[in-house]
Each structure stands twice: as structure tokens, then as C-alpha cells.
C-alpha positions as CSV (number, residue, x, y, z in Angstrom):
1,X,0.0,0.0,0.0
2,X,1.3,3.4,-0.9
3,X,-0.3,6.8,-0.2
4,X,0.5,9.6,-2.6
5,X,0.1,13.2,-1.4
6,X,0.8,16.3,-3.4
7,X,2.3,19.2,-1.6
8,X,3.0,22.4,-3.5
9,X,2.5,20.6,-6.8
10,X,5.1,17.9,-5.9
11,X,4.1,14.3,-5.1
12,X,5.3,12.7,-1.9
13,X,4.8,9.0,-1.3
14,X,4.7,7.1,1.9
15,X,5.7,3.6,1.1
16,X,4.9,0.4,2.9
17,X,5.8,-2.0,0.1
18,X,8.1,-2.3,-2.9
19,X,7.1,-3.6,-6.3
20,X,8.4,-4.1,-9.8
21,X,6.8,-2.6,-12.9
22,X,6.9,-2.4,-16.7
23,X,6.0,0.9,-18.5
24,X,5.1,0.4,-22.1
25,X,4.6,3.9,-23.5
26,X,5.6,5.1,-27.0
27,X,6.0,8.8,-26.2
28,X,9.5,9.2,-24.5
29,X,8.4,12.2,-22.4
30,X,5.2,10.5,-21.2
31,X,7.1,7.3,-20.5
32,X,9.7,9.2,-18.5
33,X,6.9,10.8,-16.4
34,X,5.2,7.4,-15.9
35,X,8.6,5.8,-14.7
36,X,9.2,8.7,-12.4
37,X,5.8,8.5,-10.8
38,X,6.1,4.7,-10.4
39,X,9.4,5.2,-8.6
40,X,7.7,7.8,-6.3
41,X,5.0,5.3,-5.6
42,X,7.6,2.7,-4.4
43,X,8.7,0.8,-7.5
44,X,12.0,-1.0,-6.8
45,X,12.6,-1.3,-10.5
46,X,10.8,-0.2,-13.7
47,X,11.5,-1.8,-17.1
48,X,10.7,0.3,-20.1
49,X,9.4,-0.4,-23.6
50,X,8.2,1.8,-26.5
51,X,6.5,-0.8,-28.6
52,X,4.7,-4.1,-28.6
53,X,7.8,-5.9,-29.8
54,X,10.0,-4.4,-27.0
55,X,7.4,-5.2,-24.4
56,X,7.1,-8.8,-25.5
57,X,10.9,-9.1,-25.3
58,X,11.0,-7.6,-21.9
59,X,8.2,-9.9,-20.7
60,X,10.0,-13.0,-21.9
61,X,13.3,-11.8,-20.4
62,X,12.0,-10.7,-17.0
63,X,8.9,-12.8,-16.5
64,X,5.8,-11.4,-14.8
65,X,6.2,-8.2,-12.8
66,X,3.9,-6.8,-10.2
67,X,2.5,-4.1,-12.4
68,X,2.3,-3.2,-16.1
69,X,1.3,0.3,-17.3
70,X,0.3,0.1,-21.0
71,X,-0.2,2.7,-23.6
72,X,-3.1,1.6,-25.8
73,X,-1.8,3.3,-28.9
74,X,1.6,1.7,-29.8
75,X,3.4,2.1,-33.1
76,X,3.5,-1.6,-34.0
77,X,0.3,-3.1,-32.7
78,X,-2.6,-3.1,-30.2
79,X,-1.8,-2.3,-26.5
80,X,-5.1,-4.1,-25.6
81,X,-4.0,-7.3,-27.3
82,X,-0.6,-7.2,-25.5
83,X,-2.4,-6.6,-22.2
84,X,-4.4,-9.7,-22.9
85,X,-1.3,-11.7,-23.6
86,X,0.4,-10.5,-20.4
87,X,-2.6,-11.4,-18.4
88,X,-2.6,-14.9,-19.8
89,X,1.2,-15.1,-19.0
90,X,0.5,-14.4,-15.3
91,X,0.7,-10.6,-15.0
92,X,-1.9,-9.9,-12.4
93,X,-2.1,-6.1,-12.4
94,X,-2.3,-4.1,-15.6
95,X,-3.2,-0.4,-16.1
96,X,-4.2,1.1,-19.4
97,X,-3.3,4.6,-20.6
98,X,-5.4,6.4,-23.1
99,X,-5.6,10.0,-24.4
100,X,-9.4,9.8,-24.3
101,X,-12.2,8.3,-22.2
102,X,-14.3,6.7,-25.0
103,X,-16.6,4.3,-23.0
104,X,-16.2,1.6,-25.6
105,X,-12.4,1.7,-25.2
106,X,-12.8,1.6,-21.5
107,X,-15.1,-1.5,-21.7
108,X,-12.7,-3.2,-24.1
109,X,-9.8,-2.6,-21.7
110,X,-11.8,-4.1,-18.9
111,X,-12.7,-7.1,-21.0
112,X,-8.9,-7.5,-21.6
113,X,-8.5,-7.7,-17.8
114,X,-7.0,-4.3,-16.8
115,X,-7.3,-3.2,-13.2
116,X,-7.3,0.5,-14.0
117,X,-7.9,2.9,-16.9
118,X,-6.0,6.3,-16.9
119,X,-7.0,9.1,-19.2
120,X,-3.8,11.1,-20.0
121,X,-5.7,14.0,-21.6
122,X,-3.4,14.4,-24.6
123,X,-4.2,14.1,-28.2
124,X,-2.9,10.9,-29.9
125,X,0.0,11.2,-32.3
126,X,-1.4,10.5,-35.7
127,X,2.0,9.2,-36.9
128,X,1.8,6.3,-34.5
129,X,-1.9,5.4,-34.3
130,X,-2.9,2.5,-36.5
131,X,-6.2,2.5,-38.4
132,X,-9.2,1.4,-36.5
133,X,-10.9,-1.9,-37.2
134,X,-13.6,-0.4,-39.3
135,X,-11.1,1.2,-41.6
136,X,-9.3,-2.2,-42.1
137,X,-12.2,-4.5,-42.4
138,X,-14.8,-5.4,-45.0
139,X,-18.4,-5.7,-43.9
140,X,-19.2,-4.9,-40.4
141,X,-21.1,-5.7,-37.2
142,X,-24.4,-5.7,-39.1
143,X,-23.3,-8.8,-40.9
144,X,-22.9,-10.9,-37.8
145,X,-25.1,-13.9,-37.4
146,X,-27.1,-14.6,-34.2
147,X,-24.7,-17.4,-33.2
148,X,-21.7,-15.1,-33.8
149,X,-23.2,-12.5,-31.6
150,X,-23.7,-15.1,-28.9
151,X,-20.0,-16.0,-29.2
152,X,-18.9,-12.4,-29.1
153,X,-21.1,-11.7,-26.1
154,X,-19.2,-14.4,-24.2
155,X,-15.9,-13.1,-25.5
156,X,-16.9,-9.7,-24.0
157,X,-17.4,-11.5,-20.7
158,X,-13.8,-12.7,-20.7
159,X,-14.6,-16.3,-21.5
160,X,-12.0,-18.6,-23.1
161,X,-12.7,-20.6,-26.3
162,X,-13.2,-23.7,-24.2
163,X,-15.7,-21.9,-21.9
164,X,-17.6,-20.6,-24.9
165,X,-17.8,-24.1,-26.4
166,X,-19.1,-25.5,-23.1
167,X,-21.6,-22.7,-22.7
168,X,-23.0,-23.0,-26.3
169,X,-22.5,-26.8,-26.7
170,X,-20.0,-26.2,-29.5
171,X,-16.7,-27.9,-30.2
172,X,-13.4,-25.9,-29.8
173,X,-13.0,-26.0,-33.6
174,X,-16.5,-24.6,-34.2
175,X,-15.8,-21.7,-31.7
176,X,-12.5,-21.0,-33.5
177,X,-14.4,-20.9,-36.9
178,X,-16.9,-18.5,-35.5
179,X,-14.2,-16.2,-34.2
180,X,-12.4,-16.3,-37.6
181,X,-15.6,-15.3,-39.4
182,X,-16.2,-12.5,-36.8
183,X,-12.6,-11.3,-37.3
184,X,-13.2,-11.1,-41.1
185,X,-16.4,-9.1,-40.7
186,X,-15.1,-6.7,-38.0
187,X,-11.7,-6.3,-39.6
188,X,-9.7,-7.4,-36.5
189,X,-8.6,-10.6,-35.0
190,X,-7.9,-9.0,-31.6
191,X,-10.6,-10.1,-29.1
192,X,-10.6,-6.8,-27.2
193,X,-11.0,-4.8,-30.5
194,X,-13.8,-7.1,-31.6
195,X,-15.6,-6.4,-28.4
196,X,-15.0,-2.6,-28.7
197,X,-16.4,-2.6,-32.3
198,X,-19.5,-4.7,-31.3
199,X,-20.2,-2.5,-28.3
200,X,-19.9,0.7,-30.3
201,X,-22.3,-0.8,-32.9
202,X,-24.8,-1.9,-30.2
203,X,-24.8,-5.6,-31.2
204,X,-23.8,-6.7,-27.8
205,X,-24.1,-5.1,-24.3
């Protein structure tokens, strides 16, 4: 437990525990600020990465850390997808950073297993933001079948393929086929992005 108190605009922390962290932020100045704040909060060590590739390499080299702070807009991929991968690898506490508070992005982040969502308040850098799923895909949420919507609703609830199969009395191969068709229609194979697109379109709740 750490209490952070600001006095005269400068944060002061009262630490009762030490922890390790990974800060995955593309913007160097923002990353520096995040690392500095983590140290103030009691981090014994903070690994840094500026991209999905760097973060994956760090995660493999270091193993799970106590906390991951993840920028959702990274230059080489989806921060949400990476958060999901880290959660599956045993990272218990993940926090998402985003320049905006779009409710669909918040819900997608929660579906990916984050423990917190921090709005940075800055405008995203257009040079490093990848096109959204609607821009990449063909078709759209309106083309989803009733069964695909059922599958997607369970994905939004954080269920694994095996859980979805058990819930809907489907084989693992059939669930995988449904997800592949959903990915083609929504223009993304990332589970969190699928959920975000479907929520935005109102096909799931």
C-alpha cells in the first residue's frame, strides 16, 4: 500500500511495500513521467518499452512483474492485445493509458483484464496510431449472425474458447471458426477490439 500526497505541486509518497513494474509507452516524455511516478509510488525497478515488440521481449526476459502500465496506442500493434497476452502469462495487475475516455475503449480494456484505466488527456500522435478496425475491415457488425453475436457476447465476458464451447455446446474447432468469421467481418482478430467494435455498434451489451 502506498499513499501519494501532493504538496506544493510535488508528489510525496509514503511507502509500505516495494514492487516491480513495466512501463510500455511510445512517447518518450510521457514514458519518463510514468517511470518517475512509479518510482515515487515505491517501485523497486521499472523496465521500459516503447512498442509491442519491445514489451514482449521484456516480458520474456523478465517474467511477470507486479504491475504493467500500458499505452493503448503503440506504433506496431494493439496495446489491448498485448495486455491480454500478459494477463494470460500471469501478469496480475495491468493499467491502461489512453488519451481519451471513450466508453467503448474503457469497456474493451476491462474485457482485456485491466485493473485501471487512466486518461492522459493528450491528443494521440497521428503518426503512430494504427487505423481502427472499421477502416481495415470489410463488412461490419451488421453482418454478424445470431450465433456469432452469442459467441462475441461471451468473449466480452472474458470467457476462453473452451468456456464458450461449453456454454454453447460447441466444439473448440467450431468456436474457432466462428471467431475467424467474426474477425473477417469486423476487420480485426484481436478479441478486445472485436468487443469494442461490437459494443460501439450496439450488437452486444
